[in-house]
ROKE-774073 format. One line per 8 residues: number of its first residue (from 1); their letters; for each residue x, y, z negated of C-alpha. Coordinates in steps of 0.001 Angstrom, whole numbers, plus 500000, padded with zeros to 6 digits. Each point is the difference from the previous one (the first is absolute). Example, Ala and Ser with C-alpha at 12.3 -4.5 7.8 and 13.67 -1.06 7.14 Angstrom:
ROKE-774073
1	AS	512300/495500/492200 ~ 501370/503440/500660;
END
This chain:
ROKE-774073
1	MSIRIIEE	973826/844605/158318 ~ 501355/503146/501613 ~ 499364/502256/502970 ~ 502566/501228/502510 ~ 499963/502503/502864 ~ 502111/499070/503019 ~ 500963/503511/501052 ~ 501236/499100/503472;
9	NCTGCKLC	496515/498645/500794 ~ 498070/502852/498380 ~ 498652/502613/502427 ~ 498329/502236/497422 ~ 496566/499261/501485 ~ 498312/500239/496543 ~ 497854/496864/500528 ~ 501376/498561/496760;
17	RTACLFGA	499176/503193/498109 ~ 496436/499943/501289 ~ 499580/496332/499059 ~ 501267/500454/496416 ~ 496995/500293/497685 ~ 502186/501071/497087 ~ 501733/502973/501643 ~ 503401/498436/499415;
25	IEVKDGKA	501541/500630/503433 ~ 501173/503273/501482 ~ 501898/500776/503188 ~ 503128/502060/499478 ~ 502465/500982/502729 ~ 498143/497732/502413 ~ 500270/496869/497803 ~ 497577/498287/497615;
33	VVGEGCTL	500878/500187/496307 ~ 498338/497819/497355 ~ 499282/501680/496655 ~ 499426/498775/496455 ~ 496265/499508/500514 ~ 500569/496936/502220 ~ 498100/496897/498850 ~ 501519/497671/502621;
41	CGACAEAC	496538/499386/501457 ~ 501442/499649/503521 ~ 497496/502232/501817 ~ 502837/502089/501428 ~ 501773/496963/501430 ~ 496781/498889/501721 ~ 499504/503450/501498 ~ 503557/500462/501310;
49	KFEAVVVE	500260/499213/503715 ~ 503803/500165/500045 ~ 500882/497462/497259 ~ 501585/502787/497993 ~ 498322/499143/496698 ~ 500868/496701/498354 ~ 498528/498596/496787 ~ 502529/497501/498704;
57	RPVVDQAD	498860/497069/497921 ~ 502719/497851/498418 ~ 500005/496239/500595 ~ 499133/498281/496727 ~ 500234/496295/499238 ~ 497091/498082/498467 ~ 501382/499979/496464 ~ 500390/503769/500030;
65	LAAGHKGI	496504/500342/501453 ~ 498457/498212/497047 ~ 502041/502062/497547 ~ 499441/503364/501659 ~ 496274/499798/500706 ~ 497475/499604/497207 ~ 496294/500506/499631 ~ 496779/499132/501801;
73	FVFAEQRR	498484/503059/501669 ~ 496411/500391/501203 ~ 498783/502744/502311 ~ 496918/501401/498272 ~ 497875/501059/502954 ~ 497529/502778/499306 ~ 497726/502096/502134 ~ 498489/503274/498859;
81	GALSDCAL	500908/499249/496375 ~ 498480/496510/499932 ~ 502216/496944/499578 ~ 499382/497227/502490 ~ 498865/496612/498741 ~ 503049/498564/501716 ~ 502293/501973/497675 ~ 498451/498257/496993;
89	ELLGEGAR	500290/496627/501720 ~ 503704/500644/500628 ~ 500517/500974/496365 ~ 498381/496748/498908 ~ 502219/497969/502310 ~ 503050/502098/499166 ~ 499503/499325/496296 ~ 499902/496248/500651;
97	LAARTGDP	503225/500194/502011 ~ 501663/502199/497371 ~ 499182/497424/497330 ~ 502053/497486/502010 ~ 502968/502283/500721 ~ 500115/502057/496823 ~ 500119/503199/502079 ~ 498010/503137/499170;
105	LAAVLLGH	496928/500781/502115 ~ 499857/503472/501536 ~ 497397/501793/502109 ~ 500770/502751/502505 ~ 497273/502602/500454 ~ 499996/502764/502627 ~ 497465/502787/500412 ~ 498878/503355/498617;
113	DVEPLGRT	498606/500480/496467 ~ 500401/496257/499411 ~ 501765/500020/496615 ~ 496846/498762/498143 ~ 500068/496877/502181 ~ 503412/499229/498536 ~ 498480/499318/496594 ~ 497408/497785/501671;
121	LIEYGADK	502743/497956/501659 ~ 501708/499545/496617 ~ 496739/498669/498542 ~ 499773/497548/502911 ~ 503429/498517/499323 ~ 502751/502241/501372 ~ 502935/500432/497630 ~ 501052/503148/501827;
129	VFFADDES	498377/502287/502558 ~ 501977/502195/502395 ~ 497792/502683/501497 ~ 500655/502702/502567 ~ 497602/502932/499925 ~ 500021/502439/502873 ~ 497253/501703/501964 ~ 501492/498598/503213;
137	LADYRTES	499452/496464/498642 ~ 496262/500476/499455 ~ 499226/498350/503345 ~ 501909/496958/501206 ~ 502655/500702/502607 ~ 502522/497370/501006 ~ 502998/502344/500048 ~ 499617/501518/496544;
145	YTAVLTAV	499004/496780/498217 ~ 502859/498085/501623 ~ 502542/502655/499050 ~ 498944/500047/496344 ~ 499909/496207/499676 ~ 503406/499678/501653 ~ 501391/502418/497419 ~ 498376/497989/497182;
153	CSREKPSI	501521/496751/501245 ~ 503422/501565/500443 ~ 499945/501281/496426 ~ 498217/497230/498103 ~ 501101/496942/502037 ~ 496987/497704/499480 ~ 500331/496275/500573 ~ 496443/499590/501338;
161	FLFGATTM	497656/502557/501579 ~ 496370/499068/500698 ~ 497418/501793/502141 ~ 496382/499268/500797 ~ 499333/498791/503546 ~ 497607/502920/500436 ~ 499925/502534/502803 ~ 502430/502166/498036;
169	GRDLAPRL	502200/497157/498796 ~ 500317/498450/503453 ~ 501205/503335/501344 ~ 502252/501040/497105 ~ 501773/496772/498998 ~ 501552/499261/503439 ~ 501312/503554/500291 ~ 501560/499796/496527;
177	AARLEVGL	501516/496581/500757 ~ 501565/501397/503187 ~ 501476/502936/498082 ~ 501473/497670/497364 ~ 501081/497461/502628 ~ 498317/497124/498178 ~ 497457/497365/500990 ~ 496261/500105/499443;
185	TADCTGLA	497533/497130/499726 ~ 496557/501183/501091 ~ 496515/498850/498958 ~ 501065/497731/497153 ~ 497357/497852/498343 ~ 502267/498570/497305 ~ 503038/501105/497990 ~ 502219/498062/497600;
193	IEPETGLL	503493/500005/498516 ~ 502403/497203/500968 ~ 501271/498548/496693 ~ 503496/499138/501230 ~ 500861/503353/501618 ~ 497487/502530/498662 ~ 499153/500930/503592 ~ 496517/501120/500982;
201	LQTRPAWG	498103/497293/501914 ~ 497683/501743/502452 ~ 497266/497848/501535 ~ 497971/501073/503023 ~ 498027/498420/502864 ~ 502092/499319/503107 ~ 499466/498636/503504 ~ 496540/501469/500238;
209	GNIMATIK	499140/498896/496480 ~ 500596/496325/500738 ~ 502828/499686/497470 ~ 501067/501808/496835 ~ 503602/501261/500063 ~ 502016/500762/496872 ~ 502689/502625/500538 ~ 502992/501022/497876;
217	TARHRPQM	502151/503129/500269 ~ 503380/498888/498694 ~ 502413/502632/501284 ~ 498222/503354/499682 ~ 498239/502057/497336 ~ 497357/500921/499298 ~ 498028/496905/500988 ~ 496965/501559/501661;
225	ATVRPKVM	496541/498622/500711 ~ 496523/501218/500815 ~ 497250/498045/498249 ~ 496504/499431/501303 ~ 497258/501683/497988 ~ 497570/497785/498106 ~ 502353/497007/499733 ~ 501640/500905/496664;
233	TPAQPRPG	498306/500302/496613 ~ 499931/503678/498959 ~ 501548/501139/496750 ~ 497700/500702/497055 ~ 500316/503291/498104 ~ 501388/500206/496489 ~ 498972/503406/498617 ~ 502741/501595/497940;
241	RRGQVEKL	502785/497972/501600 ~ 503269/501916/499987 ~ 502449/500584/502809 ~ 502104/502696/501616 ~ 498718/502400/502651 ~ 502810/501816/501843 ~ 499535/502811/502483 ~ 502267/499836/503034;
249	PVKIDPRG	501754/503277/500883 ~ 498534/500367/503476 ~ 499848/503202/502001 ~ 498755/499398/503527 ~ 501085/502260/502852 ~ 497015/500235/502405 ~ 502331/500669/502956 ~ 500511/496237/500226;
257	FKVKVLEF	496345/499130/500636 ~ 499031/498806/503458 ~ 496345/499627/498995 ~ 497811/502638/498364 ~ 496752/499046/498261 ~ 497324/502470/501064 ~ 496912/498541/498371 ~ 498812/496924/498127;
265	KPREDAAK	496615/498477/500805 ~ 498949/496807/498182 ~ 498302/497333/502067 ~ 496241/500022/499668 ~ 500000/496246/499332 ~ 502903/500132/497511 ~ 497725/498891/497156 ~ 499116/496843/501915;
273	GIDQARLV	503518/498609/500255 ~ 499952/496238/500454 ~ 503039/499585/497773 ~ 498028/501351/497014 ~ 496621/498330/500614 ~ 498743/497197/497771 ~ 498163/498466/502970 ~ 501220/500003/503601;
281	VSGGRGLG	497909/498917/502992 ~ 502305/499411/502976 ~ 499146/499365/503623 ~ 501876/498280/502794 ~ 499600/499232/503679 ~ 497039/497777/499173 ~ 497910/503170/499717 ~ 500193/500255/503774;
289	NAEGFALL	499962/503807/500154 ~ 500562/503151/497953 ~ 496281/500443/499413 ~ 500028/496871/497858 ~ 501781/501926/497256 ~ 496722/501795/499268 ~ 498866/496794/498248 ~ 503192/499896/497970;
297	EELAGLLD	499637/503682/499049 ~ 496454/499374/498817 ~ 500998/496945/497985 ~ 502999/501739/498432 ~ 497802/502992/499127 ~ 497534/497797/498119 ~ 502847/498392/498046 ~ 501998/503202/499412;
305	GAVGASRP	502854/498554/502036 ~ 502272/500960/502887 ~ 500299/498768/503579 ~ 503197/498422/501303 ~ 501052/498560/503342 ~ 502404/497562/501610 ~ 502820/501166/502258 ~ 498382/498934/503318;
313	VVDAGWRE	496996/502149/499110 ~ 502220/502997/499273 ~ 502025/499422/503165 ~ 496739/499977/501960 ~ 499130/503422/498576 ~ 496945/498834/498073 ~ 501356/501247/496656 ~ 502755/502317/498790;
321	HSCQVGQT	503372/498615/498888 ~ 499244/501120/496419 ~ 497428/497169/499881 ~ 502410/497280/501113 ~ 500699/497184/497561 ~ 503096/497889/500539 ~ 503729/499902/500426 ~ 500132/503185/502087;
329	GRTVAPTV	497088/501651/498190 ~ 498778/500314/496419 ~ 500396/497482/497197 ~ 496806/499640/497963 ~ 499126/498079/496864 ~ 496260/500513/499406 ~ 497771/497968/497733 ~ 498125/498781/503104;
337	YLACGISG	501278/499852/503581 ~ 497367/499209/502647 ~ 501532/499077/503386 ~ 497515/500171/502870 ~ 501003/498599/503376 ~ 503698/499897/499073 ~ 502006/496998/501191 ~ 502502/500343/497172;
345	AVQHRVGM	503451/500287/501559 ~ 502754/499862/497408 ~ 500831/503651/500694 ~ 496498/500929/498827 ~ 499940/497652/497020 ~ 503177/501407/498454 ~ 498163/503309/499699 ~ 497101/498615/497942;
353	ENSKLTIA	501280/496798/498395 ~ 499910/501532/496513 ~ 496216/500526/500142 ~ 498322/498374/497036 ~ 497166/498506/502101 ~ 499964/499538/503778 ~ 496868/499341/502060 ~ 500218/499303/503740;
361	VNKDPQAA	497234/500097/502604 ~ 500825/498454/503366 ~ 498500/497819/502705 ~ 503130/497842/500039 ~ 500281/497828/496884 ~ 503621/499198/500947 ~ 501140/503634/499967 ~ 502960/500608/497707;
369	MMKAADYA	498064/502586/497985 ~ 497202/497495/499355 ~ 502523/497526/498618 ~ 501691/502634/497843 ~ 496761/501426/498574 ~ 498474/499066/496657 ~ 496599/499915/501720 ~ 499538/499442/503749;
377	VTGDLYEI	496698/500708/501766 ~ 499738/498453/503474 ~ 497658/501808/502354 ~ 499249/503100/502052 ~ 500908/503069/497952 ~ 497247/501946/501833 ~ 497505/497670/498366 ~ 501729/499605/496629;
385	LPALIKEL	500862/503627/499234 ~ 496533/501479/500738 ~ 498474/497331/497743 ~ 502517/500836/497265 ~ 499331/503726/500363 ~ 496239/499421/499806 ~ 500351/497913/496852 ~ 502260/502585/498367;
393	KNRLGAET	497538/502778/500796 ~ 497171/497958/498491 ~ 501986/499353/496824 ~ 501242/503552/499690 ~ 496500/501271/500629 ~ 498630/497729/497293 ~ 502662/501271/497565 ~ 499099/503601/500827;
401	DGQSDGK	496298/499311/499469 ~ 500782/498340/496704 ~ 501989/502995/498799 ~ 497239/502420/501011 ~ 497511/497892/498017 ~ 502223/500204/496937 ~ 500925/496307/500204;
END
């Protein structure tokens, strides 16, 4: 790869200099000049309105692709110094893929004061960890994260790069793919290596979830995919495991930021995330109105669970999008999933199909969710749930009385 300034197009407007997060561009004698600090991230080319900046990528045939790109890379998402569960799931899946290809498994970690997490990633299976530590990376911003990852890919040339299909991953991976001019398969639920070619087989729901499509990226590298949380088995730690942790030489120029983080306020209900709960009580249109969720909140509270919702309920404004379970919402895998008044469209089921036990309550015994559930209760949920809540209160009260009596 290389970068070139077309001087006859350059007006000296300085847009490219402002966009460069690495301070590698200056304007001299009315023309842009690229310095040694350039990482070929492409931010300048995106910013130029006059097509004066060109990032040139050579055409490479498939044989050279396989030879020139090695390694399975995982984006190790972290927030406020805490690794996401999805990062560990990707490491587990990445290790299984690496065992088939013989490639090393690497994790890429961005943030501030995150070096200790590098050792954690090694214990969870990474052979090598590349980390960038800069105060400007403490909070996620699309521009800075994309620029650093583009530089990593240009230097290390991975064969596969995996991201979690989280809020961050769904924003970051497409931007990186556009910079690298490669494809991206989103929301994968299955990954494998094709024995004959060594290509990554990326499986995801298609046509509204009615079929499963398997996609290959034969002519470009890296092969990129976002993977749904909770569908892969997370890696298990091996204390004392050895690997290499390498710091990336990153110096961010804040002049390139379009967004400034003023303050961080955690959500009040962050501890009640449905994707972490062991029990999820979800409601659908069968509740009839938003007030019906009071029953679900009470039931979930008794069982130390969380409350989810179907998409029609969220679209109607009865619950926030953070509660939505399904293809366009959260993927959950609780020990128990209780679906109340949910018809069970395939788009909803793909978001909870990995639940260990599913219970459905619905008036319609022919509803898809009733057929998919391990236990189906036919009846009016406004009769069934109050009875269940009353019984739970009686049992919990009896347990409390027994404890107070020393039993």
